[in-house]
KOLDREN-502576 format. One record per residue (C-alpha): residue number from 1; chain; residue in three letters; x, y, z. Coordinates in nm, 3 decimals. Layout:
   num   cadena   residuo         u         v         w
   NUM        A       ala         X         Y         Z
...
END
This chain:
   num   cadena   residuo         u         v         w
     1        A       met    10.949    10.055    11.215
     2        A       gly    10.770    10.333    11.022
     3        A       gln    10.432    10.492    10.969
     4        A       ser    10.122    10.406    11.170
     5        A       ile     9.823    10.232    11.014
     6        A       asn     9.468    10.161    11.130
     7        A       lys     9.398     9.812    10.988
     8        A       thr     9.553     9.473    11.062
     9        A       ser     9.418     9.274    10.764
    10        A       phe     9.372     9.357    10.397
    11        A       ser     9.162     9.228    10.109
    12        A       ala     9.243     9.174     9.743
    13        A       ser     9.054     9.496     9.673
    14        A       asp     9.281     9.682     9.916
    15        A       his     9.586     9.555     9.730
    16        A       glu     9.438     9.650     9.392
    17        A       lys     9.353    10.006     9.500
    18        A       phe     9.691    10.050     9.669
    19        A       ala     9.880     9.925     9.363
    20        A       lys     9.705    10.186     9.148
    21        A       gln     9.772    10.463     9.399
    22        A       leu    10.135    10.352     9.423
    23        A       lys    10.179    10.370     9.046
    24        A       asp    10.011    10.711     9.025
    25        A       glu    10.229    10.849     9.304
    26        A       leu    10.545    10.713     9.148
    27        A       asp    10.452    10.899     8.830
    28        A       glu    10.379    11.209     9.038
    29        A       leu    10.721    11.190     9.204
    30        A       glu    10.885    11.155     8.864
    31        A       ala    10.710    11.473     8.749
    32        A       leu    10.824    11.657     9.061
    33        A       leu    11.185    11.551     9.007
    34        A       glu    11.173    11.682     8.649
    35        A       lys    11.036    12.018     8.764
    36        A       pro    11.313    12.284     8.767
    37        A       gly    11.386    12.406     9.116
    38        A       trp    11.173    12.148     9.294
    39        A       gly    11.320    12.025     9.624
    40        A       val    11.584    12.297     9.639
    41        A       gly    11.606    12.462     9.979
    42        A       thr    11.804    12.499    10.297
    43        A       cys    11.996    12.185    10.388
    44        A       thr    11.877    12.040    10.719
    45        A       val    11.971    11.753    10.946
    46        A       gly    11.761    11.560    11.197
    47        A       ala    11.776    11.233    11.386
    48        A       glu    11.578    10.953    11.547
    49        A       leu    11.714    10.797    11.866
    50        A       glu    11.582    10.461    11.981
    51        A       leu    11.621    10.374    12.348
    52        A       tyr    11.615    10.082    12.590
    53        A       leu    11.413    10.074    12.913
    54        A       thr    11.551     9.852    13.189
    55        A       asp    11.467     9.771    13.551
    56        A       lys    11.694     9.790    13.855
    57        A       asn    11.852     9.456    13.758
    58        A       gly    11.943     9.573    13.406
    59        A       arg    11.669     9.363    13.251
    60        A       pro    11.415     9.489    12.993
    61        A       ala    11.121     9.678    13.142
    62        A       his    10.780     9.675    12.968
    63        A       tyr    10.728    10.044    13.023
    64        A       asn    10.723    10.229    12.692
    65        A       leu    10.354    10.320    12.682
    66        A       asp    10.360    10.429    13.046
    67        A       leu    10.657    10.654    12.981
    68        A       leu    10.501    10.794    12.665
    69        A       asp    10.190    10.888    12.861
    70        A       lys    10.398    11.064    13.124
    71        A       ala    10.619    11.242    12.872
    72        A       ala    10.322    11.365    12.662
    73        A       asp    10.564    11.458    12.385
    74        A       pro    10.452    11.428    12.019
    75        A       leu    10.817    11.373    11.925
    76        A       met    10.821    11.047    12.123
    77        A       thr    10.688    10.723    11.972
    78        A       ala    10.664    10.358    12.075
    79        A       glu    10.883    10.096    11.912
    80        A       ile    10.793     9.737    11.831
    81        A       asn    10.889     9.601    12.174
    82        A       arg    10.747     9.727    12.501
    83        A       phe    11.095     9.792    12.637
    84        A       asn    11.192    10.037    12.360
    85        A       leu    11.086    10.384    12.252
    86        A       glu    11.203    10.651    12.010
    87        A       tyr    11.276    11.021    12.029
    88        A       asn    11.243    11.215    11.703
    89        A       cys    11.493    11.497    11.733
    90        A       pro    11.380    11.822    11.564
    91        A       tyr    11.542    11.922    11.236
    92        A       thr    11.788    12.207    11.222
    93        A       glu    11.968    12.396    10.948
    94        A       phe    12.293    12.229    10.847
    95        A       gly    12.524    12.516    10.927
    96        A       gly    12.714    12.655    11.225
    97        A       ala    12.672    12.399    11.505
    98        A       pro    12.389    12.159    11.407
    99        A       phe    12.547    11.862    11.585
   100        A       thr    12.566    12.058    11.909
   101        A       phe    12.195    12.137    11.859
   102        A       leu    12.110    11.768    11.814
   103        A       lys    12.320    11.670    12.115
   104        A       lys    12.154    11.935    12.332
   105        A       lys    11.805    11.821    12.231
   106        A       met    11.888    11.455    12.298
   107        A       asp    12.050    11.534    12.634
   108        A       glu    11.748    11.736    12.744
   109        A       arg    11.504    11.465    12.640
   110        A       leu    11.709    11.184    12.798
   111        A       leu    11.732    11.374    13.127
   112        A       ser    11.358    11.445    13.134
   113        A       leu    11.269    11.087    13.044
   114        A       gln    11.499    10.955    13.314
   115        A       ala    11.342    11.184    13.572
   116        A       leu    10.999    11.044    13.482
   117        A       ala    11.114    10.681    13.470
   118        A       thr    11.316    10.687    13.794
   119        A       lys    10.997    10.703    14.000
   120        A       asp    10.913    10.351    13.882
   121        A       gly    11.267    10.213    13.902
   122        A       val    11.325    10.225    13.526
   123        A       thr    11.642    10.340    13.352
   124        A       val    11.665    10.487    13.000
   125        A       thr    11.978    10.394    12.804
   126        A       pro    12.101    10.432    12.444
   127        A       ile    12.270    10.108    12.337
   128        A       gly    12.253     9.914    12.010
   129        A       ile    12.145     9.583    12.167
   130        A       leu    12.082     9.527    12.537
   131        A       pro    12.345     9.268    12.642
   132        A       thr    12.127     9.122    12.920
   133        A       leu    11.850     9.003    12.686
   134        A       arg    11.736     8.640    12.709
   135        A       asn    11.517     8.417    12.492
   136        A       gly    11.213     8.472    12.714
   137        A       asp    11.220     8.846    12.653
   138        A       phe    11.065     8.804    12.307
   139        A       gly    10.727     8.697    12.174
   140        A       leu    10.386     8.859    12.139
   141        A       ala    10.372     8.939    12.513
   142        A       ser    10.664     9.177    12.455
   143        A       met    10.519     9.344    12.144
   144        A       thr    10.372     9.692    12.167
   145        A       asp     9.999     9.672    12.093
   146        A       ser     9.991     9.854    11.760
   147        A       pro     9.801     9.769    11.438
   148        A       arg    10.120     9.816    11.234
   149        A       tyr    10.320     9.562    11.431
   150        A       his    10.040     9.305    11.439
   151        A       ala     9.980     9.346    11.065
   152        A       leu    10.348     9.318    10.978
   153        A       thr    10.386     9.005    11.191
   154        A       glu    10.087     8.835    11.029
   155        A       ile    10.176     8.932    10.672
   156        A       leu    10.549     8.860    10.690
   157        A       cys    10.499     8.524    10.865
   158        A       lys    10.239     8.421    10.609
   159        A       ser    10.468     8.523    10.324
   160        A       arg    10.758     8.326    10.468
   161        A       gly    10.548     8.016    10.532
   162        A       gly    10.717     7.944    10.863
   163        A       pro    10.917     8.099    11.146
   164        A       phe    11.192     8.354    11.092
   165        A       his    11.528     8.184    11.123
   166        A       val    11.823     8.376    11.261
   167        A       arg    12.171     8.234    11.221
   168        A       ile    12.472     8.450    11.311
   169        A       his    12.830     8.328    11.330
   170        A       gly    13.080     8.552    11.506
   171        A       val    13.312     8.494    11.800
   172        A       glu    13.033     8.259    11.908
   173        A       ser    12.736     8.128    11.709
   174        A       leu    12.362     8.176    11.746
   175        A       glu    12.069     7.995    11.586
   176        A       ile    11.713     8.077    11.685
   177        A       asp    11.364     8.071    11.533
   178        A       ala    11.093     8.330    11.596
   179        A       glu    10.722     8.336    11.516
   180        A       asp    10.693     8.717    11.523
   181        A       leu    10.894     9.036    11.470
   182        A       thr    11.005     9.099    11.826
   183        A       leu    11.361     8.978    11.764
   184        A       glu    11.395     9.275    11.530
   185        A       gly    11.299     9.499    11.821
   186        A       ala    11.625     9.409    11.993
   187        A       asn    11.793     9.658    11.759
   188        A       thr    11.803    10.025    11.855
   189        A       ser    11.951    10.284    11.624
   190        A       phe    12.058    10.644    11.585
   191        A       gln    11.914    10.732    11.244
   192        A       val    12.031    11.051    11.076
   193        A       his    11.829    11.238    10.811
   194        A       tyr    12.020    11.465    10.572
   195        A       arg    11.840    11.681    10.318
   196        A       val    11.981    11.688     9.966
   197        A       thr    11.877    11.854     9.639
   198        A       pro    11.745    11.624     9.364
   199        A       asp    12.036    11.707     9.132
   200        A       glu    12.291    11.606     9.396
   201        A       phe    12.105    11.303     9.530
   202        A       ala    12.299    11.038     9.338
   203        A       asp    12.642    11.175     9.435
   204        A       trp    12.542    11.210     9.799
   205        A       tyr    12.379    10.867     9.814
   206        A       asn    12.673    10.685     9.660
   207        A       ser    12.917    10.874     9.880
   208        A       phe    12.715    10.783    10.189
   209        A       gln    12.729    10.417    10.085
   210        A       leu    13.108    10.439    10.098
   211        A       ala    13.128    10.657    10.410
   212        A       thr    12.892    10.427    10.600
   213        A       ile    13.148    10.146    10.581
   214        A       phe    13.392    10.339    10.798
   215        A       thr    13.141    10.504    11.029
   216        A       leu    12.970    10.172    11.105
   217        A       ala    13.299    10.005    11.195
   218        A       ile    13.423    10.260    11.443
   219        A       gly    13.073    10.340    11.572
   220        A       ala    12.980     9.975    11.641
   221        A       asn    12.798     9.923    11.972
   222        A       ser    12.606     9.593    11.949
   223        A       pro    12.842     9.297    12.003
   224        A       ile    12.624     9.075    12.225
   225        A       phe    12.284     8.920    12.169
   226        A       leu    12.118     8.651    12.379
   227        A       gln    12.439     8.613    12.582
   228        A       lys    12.644     8.539    12.270
   229        A       lys    12.943     8.739    12.143
   230        A       leu    12.859     8.781    11.777
   231        A       trp    12.940     9.069    11.539
   232        A       his    13.067     9.408    11.659
   233        A       glu    12.745     9.544    11.504
   234        A       thr    12.512     9.247    11.542
   235        A       arg    12.215     9.468    11.449
   236        A       ile    12.312     9.433    11.083
   237        A       pro    12.254     9.057    11.042
   238        A       leu    11.986     9.043    11.312
   239        A       phe    11.763     9.305    11.151
   240        A       lys    11.797     9.145    10.807
   241        A       gln    11.720     8.791    10.920
   242        A       ser    11.456     8.864    11.184
   243        A       ile    11.211     9.006    10.926
   244        A       asp    11.322     8.815    10.616
   245        A       ser    10.990     8.699    10.471
   246        A       arg    11.132     8.546    10.153
   247        A       asn    11.027     8.192    10.080
   248        A       leu    11.271     8.099     9.807
   249        A       cys    11.139     7.746     9.750
   250        A       gly    11.048     7.718     9.383
   251        A       val    11.169     8.068     9.306
   252        A       asn    11.403     8.077     9.007
   253        A       trp    11.545     8.425     9.070
   254        A       his    11.720     8.575     9.370
   255        A       ala    11.466     8.803     9.535
   256        A       pro    11.635     9.083     9.733
   257        A       ala    11.587     9.111    10.108
   258        A       arg    11.379     9.396    10.251
   259        A       val    11.680     9.489    10.467
   260        A       ser    11.990     9.540    10.256
   261        A       phe    12.286     9.754    10.158
   262        A       gly    12.119     9.805     9.819
   263        A       asn    12.131     9.668     9.467
   264        A       gly    12.393     9.894     9.313
   265        A       tyr    12.517    10.250     9.297
   266        A       val    12.256    10.508     9.197
   267        A       arg    12.319    10.618     8.839
   268        A       lys    12.131    10.946     8.819
   269        A       ser    11.829    10.999     9.042
   270        A       ala    11.649    10.906     9.363
   271        A       leu    11.368    10.783     9.141
   272        A       glu    11.573    10.468     9.076
   273        A       leu    11.544    10.366     9.442
   274        A       phe    11.172    10.435     9.461
   275        A       arg    11.116    10.239     9.139
   276        A       gln    11.319     9.946     9.270
   277        A       gly    11.116     9.948     9.590
   278        A       val    10.794     9.917     9.392
   279        A       ser    10.919     9.660     9.141
   280        A       leu    11.124     9.436     9.371
   281        A       gln    10.933     9.431     9.701
   282        A       pro    10.577     9.305     9.749
   283        A       val    10.340     9.545     9.921
   284        A       leu    10.289     9.459    10.288
   285        A       leu    10.053     9.727    10.417
   286        A       pro     9.809     9.834    10.141
   287        A       glu     9.621    10.095    10.342
   288        A       thr     9.504    10.360    10.099
   289        A       asn     9.459    10.720    10.203
   290        A       asn     9.415    11.038    10.007
   291        A       ser     9.475    11.317    10.257
   292        A       arg     9.481    11.667    10.119
   293        A       cys     9.806    11.858    10.095
   294        A       lys     9.883    12.085    10.386
   295        A       glu     9.942    12.451    10.317
   296        A       gly    10.300    12.511    10.203
   297        A       cys    10.364    12.138    10.160
   298        A       gly    10.405    11.919     9.856
   299        A       pro    10.179    11.625     9.762
   300        A       arg    10.140    11.368    10.037
   301        A       leu    10.235    11.059     9.828
   302        A       glu    10.108    10.852    10.120
   303        A       ala    10.109    10.512     9.948
   304        A       leu    10.465    10.556     9.824
   305        A       arg    10.585    10.670    10.165
   306        A       leu    10.407    10.385    10.343
   307        A       his    10.554    10.129    10.106
   308        A       gln    10.903    10.278    10.142
   309        A       ser    10.868    10.255    10.519
   310        A       thr    10.855     9.874    10.483
   311        A       ile    11.184     9.859    10.290
   312        A       trp    11.468     9.902    10.535
   313        A       ser    11.776     9.983    10.327
   314        A       trp    12.071    10.081    10.544
   315        A       asn    12.081    10.408    10.353
   316        A       arg    11.728    10.495    10.243
   317        A       ala    11.578    10.753    10.008
   318        A       val    11.302    10.952    10.179
   319        A       tyr    11.038    11.178    10.026
   320        A       asp    10.904    11.443    10.265
   321        A       asp    10.611    11.670    10.179
   322        A       ala    10.737    11.954    10.402
   323        A       asp    10.861    12.281    10.248
   324        A       gly    10.689    12.211     9.917
   325        A       gly    10.831    11.859     9.912
   326        A       his    11.194    11.750     9.920
   327        A       leu    11.432    11.453     9.940
   328        A       arg    11.636    11.327    10.231
   329        A       ile    11.883    11.044    10.276
   330        A       glu    11.823    10.845    10.592
   331        A       leu    12.138    10.689    10.741
   332        A       arg    12.003    10.382    10.922
   333        A       ser    12.304    10.167    11.006
   334        A       leu    12.440    10.353    11.310
   335        A       pro    12.357    10.212    11.656
   336        A       ala    12.223    10.399    11.954
   337        A       gly    12.493    10.500    12.204
   338        A       pro    12.728    10.492    12.372
   339        A       thr    12.692    10.867    12.448
   340        A       thr    12.520    11.154    12.272
   341        A       leu    12.864    11.298    12.194
   342        A       asp    12.971    10.971    12.030
   343        A       met    12.652    10.962    11.824
   344        A       val    12.676    11.314    11.685
   345        A       ala    13.048    11.260    11.616
   346        A       asn    12.952    10.951    11.413
   347        A       ala    12.697    11.157    11.219
   348        A       ala    12.952    11.430    11.152
   349        A       leu    13.207    11.175    11.035
   350        A       cys    12.962    11.011    10.795
   351        A       ile    12.851    11.339    10.638
   352        A       gly    13.202    11.487    10.628
   353        A       leu    13.356    11.171    10.487
   354        A       ala    13.083    11.153    10.222
   355        A       gln    13.172    11.509    10.123
   356        A       val    13.537    11.405    10.092
   357        A       phe    13.441    11.110     9.871
   358        A       arg    13.218    11.329     9.653
   359        A       gln    13.526    11.512     9.527
   360        A       asp    13.658    11.195     9.361
   361        A       leu    13.347    10.981     9.342
   362        A       asp    13.360    10.853     8.985
   363        A       arg    13.710    10.716     9.031
   364        A       leu    13.621    10.562     9.368
   365        A       met    13.317    10.382     9.224
   366        A       asp    13.523    10.258     8.931
   367        A       arg    13.794    10.128     9.164
   368        A       leu    13.548     9.977     9.413
   369        A       pro    13.255     9.816     9.227
   370        A       phe    12.934     9.793     9.427
   371        A       glu    12.968     9.426     9.518
   372        A       phe    13.297     9.502     9.691
   373        A       ala    13.151     9.804     9.871
   374        A       lys    12.882     9.570    10.000
   375        A       tyr    13.152     9.320    10.105
   376        A       asn    13.326     9.599    10.299
   377        A       phe    13.001     9.702    10.468
   378        A       tyr    12.945     9.355    10.612
   379        A       arg    13.311     9.316    10.714
   380        A       ala    13.285     9.649    10.896
   381        A       ala    12.975     9.526    11.079
   382        A       gln    13.132     9.194    11.174
   383        A       tyr    13.475     9.306    11.288
   384        A       gly    13.433     9.674    11.372
   385        A       val    13.759     9.854    11.448
   386        A       asp    13.946     9.530    11.372
   387        A       ala    13.800     9.493    11.022
   388        A       tyr    14.003     9.450    10.705
   389        A       ile    13.846     9.592    10.390
   390        A       leu    13.920     9.606    10.019
   391        A       trp    14.060     9.938     9.903
   392        A       glu    14.279    10.057     9.621
   393        A       ser    14.655    10.055     9.657
   394        A       glu    14.881    10.335     9.536
   395        A       leu    14.893    10.147     9.205
   396        A       gly    14.514    10.137     9.183
   397        A       val    14.477     9.766     9.263
   398        A       leu    14.225     9.640     9.520
   399        A       gln    14.398     9.496     9.825
   400        A       glu    14.299     9.421    10.183
   401        A       tyr    14.394     9.683    10.441
   402        A       pro    14.303     9.743    10.805
   403        A       leu    13.995     9.964    10.792
   404        A       val    14.136    10.209    11.047
   405        A       asp    14.446    10.256    10.831
   406        A       val    14.235    10.346    10.528
   407        A       leu    14.020    10.577    10.739
   408        A       ser    14.332    10.748    10.875
   409        A       arg    14.420    10.856    10.519
   410        A       phe    14.094    11.053    10.495
   411        A       leu    14.040    11.177    10.850
   412        A       pro    14.261    11.487    10.814
   413        A       lys    14.031    11.607    10.533
   414        A       val    13.698    11.556    10.710
   415        A       ala    13.694    11.868    10.927
   416        A       asp    13.765    12.088    10.625
   417        A       ala    13.493    11.905    10.430
   418        A       leu    13.242    11.981    10.705
   419        A       ile    13.349    12.345    10.706
   420        A       ser    13.296    12.361    10.330
   421        A       leu    12.934    12.257    10.399
   422        A       gly    12.885    12.542    10.646
   423        A       ile    12.986    12.384    10.977
   424        A       ser    13.187    12.605    11.212
   425        A       arg    13.557    12.534    11.259
   426        A       leu    13.506    12.487    11.636
   427        A       glu    13.230    12.228    11.585
   428        A       ala    13.413    12.036    11.311
   429        A       asp    13.743    12.019    11.498
   430        A       met    13.578    11.921    11.826
   431        A       leu    13.384    11.631    11.674
   432        A       met    13.673    11.503    11.465
   433        A       ala    13.892    11.505    11.777
   434        A       val    13.642    11.258    11.927
   435        A       ile    13.671    11.035    11.619
   436        A       glu    14.050    11.062    11.597
   437        A       his    14.091    10.960    11.960
   438        A       arg    13.859    10.662    11.909
   439        A       val    14.058    10.552    11.603
   440        A       ser    14.392    10.593    11.779
   441        A       lys    14.270    10.390    12.079
   442        A       arg    14.086    10.133    11.858
   443        A       gln    13.807    10.158    12.117
   444        A       ser    13.444    10.163    12.008
   445        A       gly    13.138    10.083    12.216
   446        A       ala    13.155     9.726    12.089
   447        A       ser    13.522     9.672    12.170
   448        A       trp    13.471     9.825    12.517
   449        A       gln    13.176     9.594    12.588
   450        A       leu    13.369     9.285    12.478
   451        A       ala    13.683     9.372    12.675
   452        A       thr    13.485     9.462    12.987
   453        A       leu    13.274     9.147    12.965
   454        A       glu    13.590     8.938    12.932
   455        A       his    13.718     9.094    13.255
   456        A       phe    13.400     9.011    13.448
   457        A       glu    13.381     8.659    13.301
   458        A       arg    13.705     8.576    13.480
   459        A       lys    13.526     8.627    13.812
   460        A       tyr    13.156     8.564    13.758
   461        A       ala    12.908     8.339    13.579
   462        A       lys    12.773     8.460    13.243
   463        A       asp    12.455     8.625    13.375
   464        A       glu    12.635     8.815    13.648
   465        A       ala    12.917     8.917    13.416
   466        A       leu    12.669     9.060    13.164
   467        A       asn    12.476     9.243    13.436
   468        A       arg    12.794     9.399    13.575
   469        A       met    12.918     9.500    13.232
   470        A       phe    12.588     9.669    13.147
   471        A       ala    12.575     9.844    13.486
   472        A       leu    12.922     9.985    13.420
   473        A       tyr    12.815    10.085    13.067
   474        A       gln    12.526    10.282    13.216
   475        A       lys    12.759    10.454    13.464
   476        A       gln    13.004    10.551    13.191
   477        A       tyr    12.724    10.670    12.960
   478        A       leu    12.593    10.900    13.233
   479        A       ser    12.941    11.051    13.272
   480        A       gly    12.908    11.195    12.921
   481        A       glu    13.268    11.107    12.839
   482        A       pro    13.308    10.966    12.486
   483        A       val    13.363    10.591    12.473
   484        A       ser    13.730    10.619    12.375
   485        A       his    13.793    10.763    12.725
   486        A       trp    13.615    10.482    12.909
   487        A       pro    13.862    10.276    13.115
   488        A       ile    13.920     9.908    13.040
   489        A       leu    13.929     9.704    13.362
END
């Protein structure tokens, strides 16, 4: 959920000072982007992996702070709910075998965390949404005691003027109200950070918007929430609705949500996204700070970064002060799990497919206006490997096609695209083999969960069926075999 803060309430003076600092820093970022050579450097990739903690019965375990104390790792942080935590995987140069590096780091950390947690009967698992969650698992008693989470809950609830209302219609339907942000904490992600140069930001960002559609569909791993079969990637509507603070009564314009696919393709520069964040989204956490620049780093821009951390676009522009300051694109839509191999294959697909799309980007954006790209994104989230999306025909007309059929047209080019970016042939071919097998089997984490749950529901009541499905998920995850190889009962 973003940067830490120290205060839980703010005055009008705090807002006034923050607004001025925000404006000054936006001007400062604009000057940096106009500076020749700024932000140019070695391309890197990093990741954040959010995890679930469960007890011996597969139910959420309030154990994150205990495990953080035992791990004593500055790369580990608490998440909003006490049964989640996050590992911040170190950055590495995007060349050779960076995905193998990320996988190795995640495997090592998962093994060490599990060794620490086993002593108290707790299991650590990467999965988009824990399928055994129940209504009673949420509320302030489940929230990690952090000033940021308390402040966000108070401010967003006050802004909304009532409870957050979640309504999701999928295979089954769910309607629920919440008085705090803990429903959002049901979502755990594998977030990928990719460094880009300022001059190439727009092309990369727009290409990632298109590539995300396909990666989200075949990487889906969150089909069940509160015992309901909903979307293949239920995190998408759940995150948006569980923190939607908009009170549209009496508002004569359509205010954008804080969680979204965006407001359009980027025309020229990352500055457009930062400007939109300032102009379209009210400030939530106006904690001003003026820390000095670290040696070798760019300006801190702390207000701008804090404000951006409360705008959760599925693909987000990030300013980082490291290495003199630079830009990254954060890919936020991918779920945690099923295995570390599946996750890094998803990341490789998204980056490689974006590189393929960059070669013909103007034509693609002309053929698929932004509103239809957004339509495709939500269809991918809802139906996963079974989704139909709008794409151009051979005659250049938009028509509906099975998403996997459209993806199959581009897959043969992705390995070569990765190689053109500096990835080794062995790494690119290995990861694309994982994706190709998943596409050929039409088996994602979401489709495996649904099919396996259906099998157990023939024999057991709902609670028992969910518990058995999740126990089998954990067993298969520990095998390390990619999800396309997991047997269907």
